[in-house]
C-alpha positions as CSV (number, residue, x, y, z in Angstrom):
1,M,17.0,5.0,-10.9
2,D,14.2,4.6,-8.4
3,G,15.0,1.9,-5.7
4,L,11.3,1.4,-4.7
5,V,8.0,2.1,-6.7
6,A,4.3,1.9,-4.7
7,L,1.5,1.5,-6.9
8,L,-2.1,2.1,-5.2
9,S,-4.8,0.4,-7.2
10,A,-8.4,1.5,-6.5
11,P,-11.5,0.7,-8.3
12,S,-12.7,2.9,-10.9
13,T,-16.6,3.2,-9.3
14,A,-17.6,2.4,-5.7
15,K,-21.1,2.1,-4.3
16,L,-22.2,4.7,-1.6
17,H,-21.7,2.9,2.0
18,S,-20.6,-0.5,0.6
19,P,-17.0,-1.4,1.3
20,F,-14.4,-1.5,-1.5
21,Q,-10.8,-3.3,-1.6
22,L,-7.3,-1.2,-2.6
23,R,-4.6,-3.0,-3.8
24,L,-0.7,-1.6,-2.9
25,T,1.8,-3.3,-4.9
26,I,5.1,-2.3,-3.9
27,R,8.2,-3.2,-6.3
28,N,11.7,-3.0,-5.1
29,Q,13.6,-2.3,-8.4
30,H,17.2,-1.9,-7.4
31,P,19.5,-4.2,-8.9
32,T,21.6,-5.2,-5.7
33,R,19.7,-3.8,-2.5
34,S,17.1,-5.5,-0.6
35,A,14.4,-3.5,1.1
36,N,12.5,-3.8,4.6
37,I,9.3,-2.0,4.6
38,T,6.8,-1.2,6.9
39,V,3.5,0.3,5.4
40,H,1.3,2.7,7.5
41,L,-2.0,3.9,6.7
42,E,-3.2,7.4,8.4
43,P,-6.2,9.6,8.7
44,A,-6.3,12.7,8.0
45,P,-5.3,14.9,10.6
46,D,-8.5,16.7,11.1
47,G,-11.0,13.5,10.6
48,A,-12.5,15.0,7.7
49,D,-11.6,12.6,4.9
50,G,-14.9,10.7,5.5
51,F,-13.3,7.0,5.1
52,V,-13.3,4.3,7.4
53,V,-10.9,1.6,7.3
54,A,-11.6,-1.8,8.3
55,G,-8.4,-4.2,8.6
56,L,-4.8,-3.6,9.4
57,R,-3.7,0.1,9.6
58,N,-0.2,-0.9,9.4
59,G,2.2,-3.9,8.8
60,R,5.3,-5.3,7.6
61,V,6.0,-6.4,4.1
62,P,8.3,-9.3,3.8
63,L,11.5,-8.7,2.8
64,L,11.8,-7.5,-1.1
65,L,14.6,-9.1,-2.9
66,P,16.3,-7.0,-5.8
67,G,13.7,-7.3,-8.6
68,G,10.9,-8.5,-5.7
69,E,7.2,-7.2,-5.7
70,E,4.7,-7.6,-2.7
71,E,1.0,-6.7,-2.8
72,V,-1.1,-5.8,-0.2
73,L,-5.1,-5.8,0.1
């Protein structure tokens, strides 16, 4: 049984040079353990990914109790 599941939702289309949102949903599916999670967004090592990120690049998610879920935009 998986304990933590992370789902990344992106729009099906995006307009060039226009911002869009990504949604990260983190689920704690473990029946008894709480989860203390830190999320980091790292650029490609060579910088060739072509994306510019506005906003936080790392942060802590509130404590996820068993069966809990949290979304990060």
